[in-house]
FISE-483207 format. One record per residue: residue number from 0; chain; y, x, z of N, C-alpha, C, O, CB in turn. Coordinates in pm, 1 decimal. Each point is the difference from the previous one (the first is absolute). Glycine has a CB too. Layout:
<pt seq="NUM" mol="A" n_y="Y" n_x="X" n_z="Z" ca_y="Y" ca_x="X" ca_z="Z" c_y="Y" c_x="X" c_z="Z" o_y="Y" o_x="X" o_z="Z" cb_y="Y" cb_x="X" cb_z="Z"/>
...
***
This chain:
<pt seq="0" mol="A" n_y="-117.2" n_x="84.2" n_z="0.0" ca_y="117.2" ca_x="-84.2" ca_z="0.0" c_y="123.1" c_x="88.4" c_z="0.0" o_y="-3.1" o_x="114.5" o_z="45.3" cb_y="-120.0" cb_x="-298.5" cb_z="75.5"/>
<pt seq="1" mol="A" n_y="231.3" n_x="128.5" n_z="-172.6" ca_y="123.3" ca_x="76.5" ca_z="-11.3" c_y="100.0" c_x="-43.2" c_z="105.7" o_y="-15.3" o_x="-104.9" o_z="62.5" cb_y="-24.4" cb_x="132.3" cb_z="-307.4"/>
<pt seq="2" mol="A" n_y="141.8" n_x="54.4" n_z="264.2" ca_y="104.6" ca_x="-30.3" ca_z="97.1" c_y="64.8" c_x="-133.6" c_z="-34.2" o_y="35.9" o_x="-25.1" o_z="-115.1" cb_y="5.4" cb_x="271.2" cb_z="153.0"/>
<pt seq="3" mol="A" n_y="-26.8" n_x="-331.1" n_z="62.8" ca_y="61.5" ca_x="-130.1" ca_z="-21.2" c_y="-98.5" c_x="-111.3" c_z="-30.2" o_y="37.0" o_x="-117.3" o_z="2.9" cb_y="158.8" cb_x="237.8" cb_z="-83.0"/>
<pt seq="4" mol="A" n_y="-321.6" n_x="-85.8" n_z="51.0" ca_y="-102.2" ca_x="-103.0" ca_z="-22.9" c_y="-26.8" c_x="-74.1" c_z="130.2" o_y="28.5" o_x="50.7" o_z="108.5" cb_y="-133.4" cb_x="86.2" cb_z="-294.1"/>
<pt seq="5" mol="A" n_y="49.9" n_x="-256.9" n_z="173.8" ca_y="-31.3" ca_x="-79.1" ca_z="117.6" c_y="-149.2" c_x="-27.0" c_z="7.4" o_y="-64.7" o_x="-31.4" o_z="-100.0" cb_y="291.9" cb_x="-72.8" cb_z="91.5"/>
<pt seq="6" mol="A" n_y="-280.2" n_x="117.1" n_z="129.3" ca_y="-138.9" ca_x="-32.1" ca_z="27.9" c_y="0.2" c_x="-119.2" c_z="94.2" o_y="61.3" o_x="6.0" o_z="106.6" cb_y="-138.8" cb_x="235.8" cb_z="-139.3"/>
<pt seq="7" mol="A" n_y="10.5" n_x="-349.7" n_z="-4.6" ca_y="-4.6" ca_x="-119.8" ca_z="82.9" c_y="-140.6" c_x="-16.6" c_z="53.8" o_y="-96.6" o_x="-4.8" o_z="-76.1" cb_y="281.0" cb_x="-104.2" cb_z="-57.5"/>
<pt seq="8" mol="A" n_y="-195.4" n_x="100.4" n_z="265.8" ca_y="-127.6" ca_x="-18.3" ca_z="67.8" c_y="-2.0" c_x="-141.2" c_z="56.6" o_y="90.9" o_x="-38.6" o_z="73.6" cb_y="-110.5" cb_x="287.0" cb_z="-17.5"/>
<pt seq="9" mol="A" n_y="-82.6" n_x="-325.5" n_z="-89.6" ca_y="-13.2" ca_x="-136.8" ca_z="49.1" c_y="-103.8" c_x="-0.7" c_z="110.9" o_y="-116.4" o_x="33.3" o_z="-22.3" cb_y="180.6" cb_x="-131.1" cb_z="-203.4"/>
<pt seq="10" mol="A" n_y="-21.1" n_x="59.5" n_z="345.8" ca_y="-90.2" ca_x="-9.1" ca_z="115.3" c_y="2.6" c_x="124.3" c_z="84.7" o_y="8.5" o_x="111.8" o_z="-50.9" cb_y="-151.7" cb_x="-262.1" cb_z="-79.3"/>
<pt seq="11" mol="A" n_y="135.8" n_x="129.8" n_z="261.2" ca_y="1.9" ca_x="111.6" ca_z="95.1" c_y="-118.0" c_x="-1.5" c_z="95.7" o_y="-26.5" o_x="100.2" o_z="66.5" cb_y="272.5" cb_x="-100.8" cb_z="-83.2"/>
<pt seq="12" mol="A" n_y="-315.8" n_x="-109.0" n_z="24.8" ca_y="-100.1" ca_x="-14.0" ca_z="105.1" c_y="-120.3" c_x="92.4" c_z="-18.1" o_y="-61.2" o_x="40.0" o_z="99.1" cb_y="134.7" cb_x="-274.6" cb_z="-75.1"/>
<pt seq="13" mol="A" n_y="-108.2" n_x="268.6" n_z="-144.7" ca_y="-114.7" ca_x="88.1" ca_z="-23.9" c_y="46.1" c_x="140.8" c_z="-28.5" o_y="44.6" o_x="71.4" o_z="89.9" cb_y="-175.8" cb_x="-263.7" cb_z="-177.4"/>
<pt seq="14" mol="A" n_y="120.6" n_x="231.5" n_z="-36.0" ca_y="37.1" ca_x="135.8" ca_z="-39.3" c_y="140.1" c_x="7.6" c_z="-59.4" o_y="45.8" o_x="108.9" o_z="-34.6" cb_y="-285.9" cb_x="-62.8" cb_z="-5.5"/>
<pt seq="15" mol="A" n_y="308.6" n_x="-158.3" n_z="27.7" ca_y="132.3" ca_x="-1.1" ca_z="-62.7" c_y="103.9" c_x="80.8" c_z="74.2" o_y="74.5" o_x="76.6" o_z="-61.2" cb_y="-130.3" cb_x="-296.7" cb_z="-25.7"/>
<pt seq="16" mol="A" n_y="61.8" n_x="204.1" n_z="218.1" ca_y="97.3" ca_x="73.9" ca_z="81.3" c_y="-19.8" c_x="150.1" c_z="-7.8" o_y="93.8" o_x="73.0" o_z="-32.0" cb_y="-82.5" cb_x="-267.2" cb_z="183.8"/>
<pt seq="17" mol="A" n_y="-133.2" n_x="241.9" n_z="-122.8" ca_y="-24.4" ca_x="144.2" ca_z="-11.7" c_y="19.9" c_x="52.4" c_z="-142.8" o_y="44.6" o_x="113.2" o_z="-19.0" cb_y="-205.6" cb_x="-133.7" cb_z="208.3"/>
<pt seq="18" mol="A" n_y="128.2" n_x="-61.2" n_z="-288.7" ca_y="19.6" ca_x="42.7" ca_z="-138.9" c_y="148.0" c_x="17.3" c_z="-30.2" o_y="38.8" o_x="94.7" o_z="-68.4" cb_y="-249.2" cb_x="-213.4" cb_z="1.1"/>
<pt seq="19" mol="A" n_y="293.2" n_x="28.2" n_z="117.6" ca_y="144.8" ca_x="10.4" ca_z="-22.6" c_y="56.6" c_x="123.9" c_z="68.2" o_y="83.1" o_x="70.2" o_z="-57.6" cb_y="-67.7" cb_x="-320.1" cb_z="40.9"/>
<pt seq="20" mol="A" n_y="-60.3" n_x="277.3" n_z="140.3" ca_y="48.8" ca_x="118.4" ca_z="71.4" c_y="-43.8" c_x="128.3" c_z="-69.6" o_y="77.7" o_x="95.0" o_z="-9.8" cb_y="-84.0" cb_x="-223.9" cb_z="224.4"/>
<pt seq="21" mol="A" n_y="-117.6" n_x="132.2" n_z="-262.7" ca_y="-49.5" ca_x="118.8" ca_z="-68.6" c_y="72.3" c_x="20.4" c_z="-132.9" o_y="31.6" o_x="112.9" o_z="-37.5" cb_y="-254.9" cb_x="-144.2" cb_z="147.3"/>
<pt seq="22" mol="A" n_y="249.2" n_x="-78.7" n_z="-180.7" ca_y="71.0" ca_x="10.3" ca_z="-127.3" c_y="140.1" c_x="56.8" c_z="20.9" o_y="45.2" o_x="83.9" o_z="-77.9" cb_y="-177.4" cb_x="-278.2" cb_z="-11.5"/>
<pt seq="23" mol="A" n_y="200.9" n_x="149.1" n_z="194.1" ca_y="135.6" ca_x="50.4" ca_z="27.2" c_y="-3.9" c_x="146.8" c_z="40.4" o_y="90.3" o_x="76.6" o_z="-33.5" cb_y="-18.7" cb_x="-306.7" cb_z="103.9"/>
<pt seq="24" mol="A" n_y="-176.8" n_x="269.1" n_z="1.7" ca_y="-13.6" ca_x="140.1" ca_z="40.9" c_y="-27.0" c_x="89.9" c_z="-120.3" o_y="55.8" o_x="109.2" o_z="-10.3" cb_y="-141.6" cb_x="-184.2" cb_z="233.7"/>
<pt seq="25" mol="A" n_y="-0.3" n_x="28.4" n_z="-314.8" ca_y="-35.1" ca_x="81.1" ca_z="-116.4" c_y="105.8" c_x="-2.6" c_z="-109.5" o_y="15.8" o_x="96.8" o_z="-74.3" cb_y="-252.4" cb_x="-140.8" cb_z="127.4"/>
<pt seq="26" mol="A" n_y="309.2" n_x="-68.0" n_z="-62.8" ca_y="100.8" ca_x="-16.1" ca_z="-105.0" c_y="131.8" c_x="-49.6" c_z="61.0" o_y="34.3" o_x="-117.0" o_z="-17.1" cb_y="-216.1" cb_x="67.8" cb_z="-153.4"/>
<pt seq="27" mol="A" n_y="256.2" n_x="135.2" n_z="241.1" ca_y="121.5" ca_x="-44.5" ca_z="68.1" c_y="109.7" c_x="-49.6" c_z="-94.5" o_y="91.2" o_x="-70.5" o_z="43.1" cb_y="-147.1" cb_x="232.1" cb_z="134.5"/>
<pt seq="28" mol="A" n_y="47.9" n_x="-125.7" n_z="-304.3" ca_y="102.8" ca_x="-41.9" ca_z="-95.6" c_y="-23.2" c_x="-141.5" c_z="-53.0" o_y="84.6" o_x="-53.3" o_z="-71.7" cb_y="-56.3" cb_x="292.3" cb_z="8.6"/>
<pt seq="29" mol="A" n_y="-140.8" n_x="-299.9" n_z="97.0" ca_y="-35.2" ca_x="-133.7" ca_z="-47.3" c_y="36.9" c_x="-103.5" c_z="106.1" o_y="-23.8" o_x="21.5" o_z="118.9" cb_y="-164.3" cb_x="73.7" cb_z="-259.4"/>
<pt seq="30" mol="A" n_y="246.2" n_x="-207.2" n_z="97.8" ca_y="32.2" ca_x="-108.6" ca_z="92.2" c_y="-125.9" c_x="-81.4" c_z="26.3" o_y="-62.1" o_x="-51.2" o_z="-93.2" cb_y="301.6" cb_x="42.2" cb_z="9.9"/>
<pt seq="31" mol="A" n_y="-277.4" n_x="-3.1" n_z="211.1" ca_y="-119.8" ca_x="-74.3" ca_z="38.3" c_y="43.1" c_x="-130.6" c_z="67.1" o_y="75.5" o_x="1.2" o_z="97.2" cb_y="-209.8" cb_x="214.3" cb_z="-68.9"/>
<pt seq="32" mol="A" n_y="85.9" n_x="-327.4" n_z="-80.9" ca_y="29.3" ca_x="-131.8" ca_z="55.6" c_y="-130.3" c_x="-63.4" c_z="44.9" o_y="-99.0" o_x="0.0" o_z="-73.2" cb_y="302.5" cb_x="-27.0" cb_z="-75.3"/>
<pt seq="33" mol="A" n_y="-202.5" n_x="-27.6" n_z="270.9" ca_y="-119.4" ca_x="-64.9" ca_z="53.8" c_y="27.9" c_x="-149.4" c_z="12.3" o_y="98.4" o_x="-40.7" o_z="61.8" cb_y="-167.1" cb_x="251.3" cb_z="64.3"/>
<pt seq="34" mol="A" n_y="-18.2" n_x="-291.4" n_z="-185.0" ca_y="8.5" ca_x="-145.0" ca_z="12.2" c_y="-112.5" c_x="-41.2" c_z="93.9" o_y="-117.2" o_x="27.1" o_z="-26.1" cb_y="218.9" cb_x="-58.5" cb_z="-208.6"/>
<pt seq="35" mol="A" n_y="-64.6" n_x="-35.0" n_z="344.9" ca_y="-100.6" ca_x="-34.5" ca_z="99.1" c_y="20.9" c_x="-141.2" c_z="53.4" o_y="111.2" o_x="-52.7" o_z="-3.2" cb_y="-129.8" cb_x="293.9" cb_z="64.2"/>
<pt seq="36" mol="A" n_y="-87.6" n_x="-300.8" n_z="-12.8" ca_y="6.7" ca_x="-133.9" ca_z="56.1" c_y="2.5" c_x="2.8" c_z="152.3" o_y="46.2" o_x="-95.1" o_z="63.1" cb_y="-166.2" cb_x="9.6" cb_z="-264.0"/>
<pt seq="37" mol="A" n_y="70.7" n_x="193.8" n_z="260.4" ca_y="-9.2" ca_x="9.0" ca_z="146.0" c_y="137.0" c_x="-15.1" c_z="63.7" o_y="100.9" o_x="43.7" o_z="-55.4" cb_y="-301.0" cb_x="104.8" cb_z="33.7"/>
<pt seq="38" mol="A" n_y="202.4" n_x="-210.1" n_z="137.2" ca_y="127.9" ca_x="-18.1" ca_z="70.8" c_y="41.0" c_x="126.2" c_z="75.7" o_y="115.7" o_x="13.7" o_z="39.9" cb_y="-166.3" cb_x="-257.9" cb_z="-17.9"/>
<pt seq="39" mol="A" n_y="-43.4" n_x="336.0" n_z="-2.3" ca_y="33.4" ca_x="125.7" ca_z="66.3" c_y="-81.9" c_x="112.8" c_z="-62.2" o_y="-109.5" o_x="-22.3" o_z="-51.7" cb_y="165.5" cb_x="-99.5" cb_z="267.2"/>
<pt seq="40" mol="A" n_y="-1.8" n_x="241.4" n_z="-209.7" ca_y="-67.9" ca_x="117.7" ca_z="-53.2" c_y="55.7" c_x="122.3" c_z="70.7" o_y="121.7" o_x="13.6" o_z="13.0" cb_y="-159.5" cb_x="-124.4" cb_z="-238.8"/>
<pt seq="41" mol="A" n_y="-48.0" n_x="198.9" n_z="271.2" ca_y="45.7" ca_x="120.3" ca_z="68.4" c_y="48.8" c_x="98.4" c_z="-106.2" o_y="-77.3" o_x="41.5" o_z="-86.4" cb_y="-85.6" cb_x="-77.0" cb_z="280.8"/>
<pt seq="42" mol="A" n_y="290.0" n_x="72.6" n_z="-188.6" ca_y="60.5" ca_x="90.2" ca_z="-97.9" c_y="10.4" c_x="137.8" c_z="59.6" o_y="43.7" o_x="16.5" o_z="114.0" cb_y="84.7" cb_x="-204.6" cb_z="-218.2"/>
<pt seq="43" mol="A" n_y="-168.8" n_x="287.9" n_z="26.7" ca_y="11.4" ca_x="138.2" ca_z="47.6" c_y="120.2" c_x="65.6" c_z="-62.0" o_y="27.4" o_x="116.9" o_z="27.1" cb_y="-274.3" cb_x="-101.9" cb_z="3.0"/>
***
């Protein structure tokens, strides 16, 4: 992915949350958006 691209992750309850965090760690220049239904989520 290139700088400025967006990665959208749908769901956090399973592997979505860790996948979004890992994607941001590996590709800091990419905008990561998480779409979730849960009313709460532990953010690191």
